[in-house]
N, C-alpha and C positions, 0 to 999 in steps of 0.2 A: 668349197667354202671360200668366202672372201678373206682377204688378208687381215681384216679386223675381227674375224670370228675368234672367240677365245678358245684356246686349246683345252681339250678335256682335262678335268682335274685328275683323272685316272691315268693319264698318259705317262709313258716312261720318261725318264729325265732327259734322254737324248736318243737320237738315231744311232744304232750300233755301227761299229766300224766293220763294214763288209769289204774285205780285201778283193783285189782283182781275181777272177776265176778263169783259168785257162780255157779257151774256146768260147768265151762270151764277151761280146762288145755291145754297148748300149748307147742310145742317143735319145734325148728328150727335148721336145720343142712345143711351140704353140702354133696351131693351124687355124685358130679362130672358132673352133666348135663350142668353146665356152666364152665367146666374146672376148672381153679384155681381162678375164679373171685368171690368167696364167697358163702354164703348160697343160696341154691336153692330149699329147701324142707321144707314144713310146715305140721305138724300134729296137729290136734285139737281133743281132746277127750271131749265129752260132757255127761251130765247126761243122764241116760237111758230113761227118759221121755221127752226128748227134742222134741219140735215141730219145723217145718221148713216151710219157704215160699221161693219162688225164682222167679226171672225174668231173662230171657236169651236173647241172640242175636236173631235178626230176620234174620240173614244171612242164605241163602239157602245152604251155604257150612259150616254149623256149625261143630265144632270139635266133636270128639268122647266123650270127657268128658261132653260136653254140652248135648249130646243126652242121656248119662247115667243119668245125673242129672234130666233131664225132666221126665224120667221114674220113678226114685226114688222118685221124689217130690210127685207123686200121693199117696204115703203112708203117707205123712205128718209127718213122724217121722225121727229123725236123732240121731246119736251117735258119728259119726266121720267125719272129713273133712281132706282130703289129697290134698295138692296143690304143684305143682312143677313149677319152672320157668326155662327158657332156651330152652324149647321145647313145642310148642303148641299142639302137637298130633292132628293136624288138616290136612285134606286131606291126610290121611295115610291109608285109606281103611280098610279092615278087620284086618290088622295088628294093626291099631290104636284101634279098638274095643277090640282086644285081650289084648292089653296093659292095657286098662281100666279094663277089667275083672280080670286080674291077680293082678293089683294094688288094686282093691277093695277087692278081696279075701284075699290078704295078710294083708291089713289094718283091715278088719273085724276079722281076726284071732288074730292080735296083740291087738286090743281093746276089743275083745270078744263081738261081736254083729252080727246081721244079715247083709249080704251084702247090702240089701235094705236100711239100715240105714247109709251107707257110701256115702258121697258126695265127688266128685273129680273135680279138675280144673287144667288146664295146660295153661301156657302162654310162648310165645317165638316164635321161627322160625316155619313157616308153611311148611308142605310138607316133613319133615324129620322124619323117624321112631323114636319113643321114646324108649330109652334104659331103659325099666321099671325094668330090673333086678338090675340096680344101685339103683333105687328108693326103691324097695322092700327090698333090702339088708340092707338099712339104717333104716328101720322101727323099729327093736328091740331096737336099741340104742336111737332112738327118744322116744320110749315109756318109756324108763328108765329116760329120762331127762325132762319129762313133768312137767310144772310149771304153776302157775297162774299169773305170773307177768312179762312175757317177750313179751309184746305187740309190742314194737318197733322192737325187733328181728323178730317177726312174720311178721310184715309189710315189713321188709327188705328182708325177704326170698322170697317174691313173686314179687319183683321188676325185671323189664327188663331194658328198657331205662330210667326208672325213675331216678331222681337225688336225691330224698329224700323219706324217708318212710312217709306214710300218715296214720293218725289215728284221731279219734274223740271220744268224750265221752259226754253223757248227763244223767241226771236223770229226772224222771217223777213221778207224783203222780197218782195212780190208786185206787180210793175209799179209800183214806187215807193211802195207803201203798206206800212207796218209792221204786221204781225200777230203775235199772241202764241199760244203753245201751252203749256198746263199739263197735267201728267199725274200720276196716282197709281197705285200698284200694290200688290198683296199677293202673297206667295208665299214659301215656305220649304222645304216638303217636297212630295212627290208632284209633282216637277218633271221634265218630259221634253219633247221636241219634239212635233210634231203639235199645236201651239198653245202648248206649254209650259203647265205647270200653274199657273195663277194667274188672278187677276182684275186687269185694268188698264183705266183709263178716262182717255181723253185728250180735251182740249177745246181748241178754237181759236175765236177771234172772227172768223175769215175767212169770207167768203161764198163757199163752194165747193159744187158739186153733189155729191149722194150717190155717183154713179158714179165721179167723180174721186177722192173720198175713198176709195172701196173699192179702187181700183187702187193708190193710194199706200200704203194700210194693208197690203194683202196683200204688196206688195213689201218694205215695211219690216219686217214680221213675219218674213219668211224670213231676214233678216239679223240678227235680234235674238232675239225670244222663241222662234223655232223653231231657234235655234242655241245653246240652253242646256240643261243637264241637271244635276240634283242627284242623282237616284236612279233614273233611267230609267223612272219610273212616270208615265203620262199620266192626268190627272184626268178625272172626269166633268163638271167644272164650268168648264173653261177659257173665259174670256170676255174679249175685248179689243174695246172700243168706242171709236170716234173720232167726236166730235160737233163740228159746225161751226155756231156760233150765227148767223152772218151779220150780226153787229153791226158789223163793219168791212167796208165795201164795197170790192171790188177792181175794177180796170178792166174785167175781162171774166170770163165764165164759162168758165174754162180747162178743157181736157182734161188728163188725167194726164200725157201726153207733151209738153205745151207747155213750151218752155225757160223761159218766164216763171215756171214753178213750181219751177225747179231749187233755189232758195233755200229754199222751203217744204219740198220733198222732203228736202233735206239736214237741215233742222232737225228734221223729224219722225223721220227715220231715227236721228238722234243722240239724240233724246229717248227713243225706244223702246229703243235700245241701253243708254242710261243706266239706265233702269228694269229692263231684263233683267239687267244686271250687278248691280244692287242685290239682285235676287231671289237670284242665285247667291251673293252675298256674305252673304246671310242664310240660306244652306242649313243645314238642321237639323244642329247640331253642328259646323259648318264652322270650320276654322282656317286654311285655305289657299284662295286663289282661283287657279284653274288655267286658263291659255290653251293650247289645243291647236291648232296649225297643221299642216295636211297639204298637201303639194305633190307634184307629179310623178304624180298619179293619172290614170286614164283620162279622167275628166271631173270637173266640179265636184260632181256628185251622188255619184260614187264617193269623192271626197275627203272629202265630208261624212260618208259612212257609215263610213269608216275613222276619221275624227276622233271620231265618237261611240262607236265601238268602244273607242277608247282612253279617252275621257272617262267612259264608263259602266263600265269594268272595275273591279270591287271590288279586284282585286289592285293595279292602278295607283293607285287612290285611297287605299288603305290604306298603300301604300308612301310616297306623298306625305305622308300624315298622320304617318307614322313618320320622316319626313325621310330616307328611304332612297333613294339614287339607283340603284334596281334597274331599269336600263333594259331588262333581259331581259323584263320584264313588258310593256313597250311593244312589243317585237318580237312577243310573243304576241298582243297585242290587234290589231296590224296583220294578222297572219296569219289570225285568226279572223273578220275582217270580211267575207270572201267576195268581196272586190274584187281586181282585178289588182294585184300587187305583185312587183317584181323583187327577189328575196332578195339577189342579189349586187350590187345597186345601192342598196340601202336605206341611208339615212343617218338618224341620230338626234342631235338637239341639245337639250340642256337648259340653260336659262339662258345661251344664246348660246355654249355650249361644245360643240364637236363630240365626240361620244362614239364613235359607230360610223359606218363608211363602207365602201362596197364589200362589204357583207354580213358584216362582222365588226368587233370593237372595234379602235379605232386603237391602233397599237403604242405610241404615246407618250401614251396616255390617262392623265391624272392625275385621280383622283376627288375630290381635295381641294376644288377650286373649285366643282365641282358640288354636293358635300355642303354647302358654305357657302351656295350658292343655295337649296338645299332647306330651309334654316333660316328663310328669309324667308316672307312671307305671300303674295307673288305669284310663282307658279311658271309658267315658260314651257317648253313642250314643242313642238319642231319636228321634223317627220318628212317625208322625201321618199322616195316609194316607187319612183321611177325608171322610170315607165312612159310618162307623157305630160305634160300641162301642167295638169291639173285641180287646183284649189286650194280650200280651205275652212278656216274658223276656227270653233271652238266653244269654249264656256266652261263650266267645271264647278268643283266644289269637292272637297275631300278627304272621306274617310269615316272618322268617328271613333266612339268609343263613345257620344258624345253623341247621335248619330242614333238609335241603338238605344234609349237611355233616353227620348228624346222620344216616339218612336212606340210604345214598350211601354206608356207611361202616358197616351197621347193621350185615351182615353175616361174616365180615372179622375177 
């Protein structure tokens, strides 16, 4: 976004204070991929023994960087991360593969590690060749400027249509040892589940094996980035990576189910959810943050499908944007989800106020308090479909004309 683009009204008050994390140094700069609109390149150098886990887009037109990372992830080891904004290097054929290979080789040379320990991500316009020569030419200067305390600049460098930099930090106890987790993310549009459309990079100083990280990350993603939507569109470039530098020794090489990791698991889950919520709160043109809870479904999977049917409905989202308590649109979205629902047991609650029950509107329903709730920025929708005990929660935002304006002008 340009410097005069207004920050989302749902943005946090400030970027959090992310302290230096042992084994991680970062550098952000401009290599010209976004013209004169600011930083567009991030280099991260990590300790040589860093382990890594990752989750990626399920898109069948995944970008060249995603394909590289999938292969590199098999080694479970990392030492460098290079990220550019302004160009997604997606749907660029063999030229895109070549750009990744040259970028990885140059990064490995600068950081002095094997190419298989370099991870790469790109975000921006799809279908345009990446001028990787601009990127690789900037690497030596980035190497010289590596620092351990520029987390906000790092988060800014990976932004595209984002209106603010996104970061989060947590600490956890593992067997009596305190470890730290820092994370950054970007995302604003083309946001849907199946990885959620965004880039996110999380770092911890804990010494944990790659397979343990992978289990923890997959579980955490299901409850965070795979439970959000802005516009129901899944990107070609979704990448979520978790790096553990091993700089803080823990008492044992724990498996993912070990109770000693309960604190770390909770901290990771909370950090991922924080970043995922920040992505939704920066949804293109968003003015409302919407929580959709569904209960009484056949199982949790069915509940999630119904919740997404509500959260992705343009009619529901525009009603929220217009502060219209049109609960009939929620009934519609439940019905079209294709999951079991008992029409005559369906209940709908907005802002804690029961609107409909037993398959029809309450006889004493007063719309005034619901209308007042709709004027706020945080909207709560609760539905029970009256079938069984399946439950799910997803998060979305409203749909305004701002979304149209941003995407109509995206390549201009």
